[in-house]
Backbone as CSV, one residue per row, in Angstrom:
resi,resn,N_x,N_y,N_z,CA_x,CA_y,CA_z,C_x,C_y,C_z
1,MET,28.783,2.922,-17.122,28.379,1.581,-17.492,27.329,1.680,-18.590
2,ARG,27.420,0.829,-19.534,26.470,0.807,-20.636,25.453,-0.294,-20.363
3,THR,24.178,0.033,-20.592,23.121,-0.957,-20.416,22.009,-0.664,-21.404
4,THR,21.104,-1.591,-21.561,19.965,-1.413,-22.455,18.690,-1.488,-21.632
5,VAL,17.843,-0.482,-21.824,16.544,-0.473,-21.146,15.472,-0.121,-22.161
6,THR,14.256,-0.501,-21.876,13.120,-0.132,-22.714,12.419,1.041,-22.050
7,ILE,12.254,2.121,-22.811,11.636,3.345,-22.282,10.469,3.716,-23.189
8,ASP,9.386,4.129,-22.592,8.219,4.591,-23.316,8.637,5.693,-24.299
9,ASP,8.119,5.645,-25.532,8.504,6.602,-26.577,8.265,8.051,-26.156
10,GLU,7.123,8.313,-25.566,6.796,9.694,-25.157,7.743,10.169,-24.060
11,LEU,8.070,9.294,-23.145,8.985,9.643,-22.059,10.392,9.901,-22.607
12,LEU,10.809,9.094,-23.540,12.120,9.287,-24.156,12.169,10.612,-24.909
13,ALA,11.100,10.950,-25.623,11.046,12.224,-26.350,11.162,13.398,-25.384
14,ARG,10.480,13.309,-24.247,10.561,14.383,-23.245,11.972,14.493,-22.688
15,ALA,12.623,13.349,-22.463,13.983,13.370,-21.947,14.937,13.986,-22.966
16,LYS,14.735,13.703,-24.253,15.576,14.290,-25.298,15.394,15.804,-25.368
17,VAL,14.144,16.248,-25.225,13.878,17.687,-25.207,14.594,18.329,-24.023
18,ARG,14.510,17.697,-22.853,15.188,18.230,-21.664,16.695,18.307,-21.888
19,ALA,17.250,17.277,-22.503,18.685,17.263,-22.778,19.059,18.417,-23.705
20,ALA,18.249,18.656,-24.725,18.525,19.755,-25.662,18.391,21.103,-24.952
21,GLU,17.364,21.252,-24.132,17.149,22.514,-23.420,18.294,22.839,-22.467
22,THR,18.809,21.813,-21.811,19.862,22.035,-20.809,21.260,21.821,-21.379
23,ARG,21.317,21.516,-22.691,22.602,21.291,-23.377,23.453,20.249,-22.652
24,THR,22.778,19.146,-22.263,23.473,18.019,-21.647,23.139,16.773,-22.449
25,SER,23.789,15.701,-22.131,23.532,14.459,-22.854,22.250,13.805,-22.350
26,LEU,21.694,12.961,-23.199,20.514,12.190,-22.806,20.846,11.320,-21.597
27,GLY,22.015,10.725,-21.595,22.437,9.891,-20.469,22.458,10.668,-19.161
28,SER,22.941,11.916,-19.196,22.982,12.740,-17.981,21.581,13.046,-17.473
29,VAL,20.674,13.347,-18.416,19.286,13.623,-18.013,18.683,12.393,-17.357
30,LEU,18.889,11.221,-17.951,18.334,9.992,-17.387,18.970,9.664,-16.036
31,GLU,20.289,9.846,-15.916,20.956,9.613,-14.631,20.405,10.535,-13.550
32,ASP,20.257,11.834,-13.883,19.744,12.802,-12.902,18.329,12.441,-12.466
33,ALA,17.501,12.043,-13.428,16.115,11.691,-13.097,16.073,10.447,-12.225
34,LEU,16.876,9.461,-12.565,16.903,8.230,-11.775,17.455,8.492,-10.383
35,ARG,18.512,9.295,-10.311,19.096,9.634,-9.010,18.069,10.364,-8.127
36,ALA,17.377,11.341,-8.717,16.366,12.096,-7.954,15.261,11.168,-7.462
37,HIS,14.846,10.248,-8.314,13.783,9.315,-7.912,14.248,8.402,-6.782
38,LEU,15.463,7.887,-6.896,15.960,6.955,-5.880,16.299,7.652,-4.573
39,ASP,16.619,8.939,-4.629,16.976,9.671,-3.416,15.773,10.274,-2.695
40,GLU,14.591,10.180,-3.311,13.391,10.748,-2.672,13.203,10.169,-1.282
41,GLN,12.937,11.051,-0.356,12.614,10.614,0.996,11.122,10.312,1.038
42,VAL,10.798,9.093,1.329,9.392,8.729,1.443,8.968,9.001,2.877
43,ALA,8.040,9.929,3.028,7.562,10.274,4.360,6.752,9.110,4.924
44,PRO,7.045,8.721,6.149,6.242,7.639,6.733,4.798,8.090,6.883
45,SER,3.917,7.201,6.554,2.504,7.548,6.672,2.086,7.518,8.143
46,ALA,1.106,8.316,8.448,0.600,8.367,9.816,-0.051,7.024,10.144
47,PRO,0.103,6.587,11.372,-0.531,5.315,11.730,-2.048,5.409,11.603
48,ALA,-2.643,4.306,11.229,-4.095,4.263,11.086,-4.757,4.440,12.439
49,VAL,-5.821,5.192,12.448,-6.591,5.378,13.675,-7.792,4.444,13.591
50,LEU,-7.802,3.468,14.463,-8.878,2.487,14.455,-9.944,2.858,15.479
51,PRO,-11.197,2.600,15.143,-12.245,2.894,16.109,-12.157,1.936,17.295
52,VAL,-12.573,2.414,18.449,-12.559,1.598,19.660,-13.992,1.164,19.952
53,PHE,-14.176,-0.139,20.083,-15.498,-0.666,20.409,-15.670,-0.642,21.922
54,ARG,-16.721,0.004,22.370,-17.023,0.052,23.800,-18.426,-0.532,23.999
55,PRO,-18.483,-1.781,24.466,-19.789,-2.418,24.628,-20.597,-1.739,25.728
56,THR,-21.904,-1.786,25.573,-22.758,-1.196,26.598,-22.708,-2.020,27.881
57,THR,-22.525,-3.331,27.728,-22.386,-4.207,28.886,-21.038,-4.914,28.764
58,PRO,-20.040,-4.496,29.536,-18.725,-5.129,29.410,-18.735,-6.566,29.908
59,GLY,-17.785,-7.340,29.402,-17.654,-8.724,29.836,-18.291,-9.682,28.849
60,LEU,-18.146,-10.958,29.140,-18.705,-11.994,28.282,-20.185,-12.184,28.531
61,LEU,-20.871,-12.568,27.485,-22.282,-12.901,27.641,-22.394,-14.224,28.384
62,PRO,-23.496,-14.447,29.080,-23.665,-15.713,29.784,-23.587,-16.887,28.810
63,GLY,-22.853,-17.928,29.194,-22.751,-19.132,28.387,-21.579,-19.129,27.416
64,VAL,-20.837,-18.019,27.329,-19.688,-17.971,26.428,-18.458,-18.456,27.187
65,ASP,-17.807,-19.477,26.618,-16.605,-20.040,27.232,-15.447,-19.865,26.255
66,LEU,-14.515,-18.970,26.570,-13.399,-18.693,25.667,-12.452,-19.877,25.505
67,ASP,-12.539,-20.856,26.393,-11.688,-22.036,26.293,-12.287,-23.125,25.405
68,ASP,-13.524,-22.931,24.938,-14.192,-23.923,24.097,-14.307,-23.368,22.672
69,SER,-13.300,-23.659,21.835,-13.252,-23.083,20.490,-14.405,-23.579,19.614
70,ASP,-14.833,-24.811,19.805,-15.952,-25.318,19.006,-17.240,-24.552,19.323
71,ALA,-17.473,-24.310,20.611,-18.677,-23.563,20.999,-18.603,-22.133,20.474
72,LEU,-17.413,-21.523,20.514,-17.263,-20.171,19.983,-17.548,-20.143,18.488
73,ALA,-17.036,-21.133,17.755,-17.281,-21.204,16.311,-18.767,-21.313,16.024
74,ARG,-19.475,-22.136,16.813,-20.924,-22.278,16.617,-21.639,-20.962,16.900
75,LEU,-21.219,-20.255,17.952,-21.834,-18.957,18.263,-21.612,-17.963,17.132
76,LEU,-20.388,-17.938,16.601,-20.079,-17.006,15.524,-20.840,-17.358,14.253
77,GLU,-21.005,-18.635,13.979,-21.770,-19.038,12.800,-23.225,-18.633,12.937
78,ASP,-23.768,-18.725,14.128,-25.174,-18.353,14.350,-25.370,-16.860,14.169
79,GLU,-24.346,-16.053,14.456,-24.465,-14.597,14.352,-24.116,-14.093,12.958
80,ALA,-23.467,-14.924,12.145,-23.058,-14.477,10.799,-24.288,-14.333,9.915
81,PRO,-24.282,-13.313,9.062,-25.416,-13.166,8.136,-25.426,-14.321,7.142
82,HIS,-26.573,-14.823,6.880,-26.705,-15.961,5.972,-26.934,-15.441,4.560
83,ALA,-26.249,-16.061,3.614,-26.404,-15.663,2.216,-27.743,-16.146,1.699
84,ALA,-28.302,-15.365,0.798,-29.593,-15.749,0.184,-29.362,-16.955,-0.709
85,PRO,-30.289,-17.922,-0.706,-30.121,-19.116,-1.538,-30.201,-18.786,-3.017
């Protein structure tokens, strides 16, 4: 199949050199490079290891009600660092 693509000049020059060195066509060099890139097996990354928070005193603090979202929001706002004016 014939198509038109834009290739960086330096990259194209390197591909032409490779074609001359291996006595193959520029198209074959580009096909081989594209095939190798597309066939690469991407190794799955290791899962992130997250730190575990272990409170010194487990459980909720007195007065915290998880069913009252407004009260929780107020508690969180009081604990948030305040920006300098």
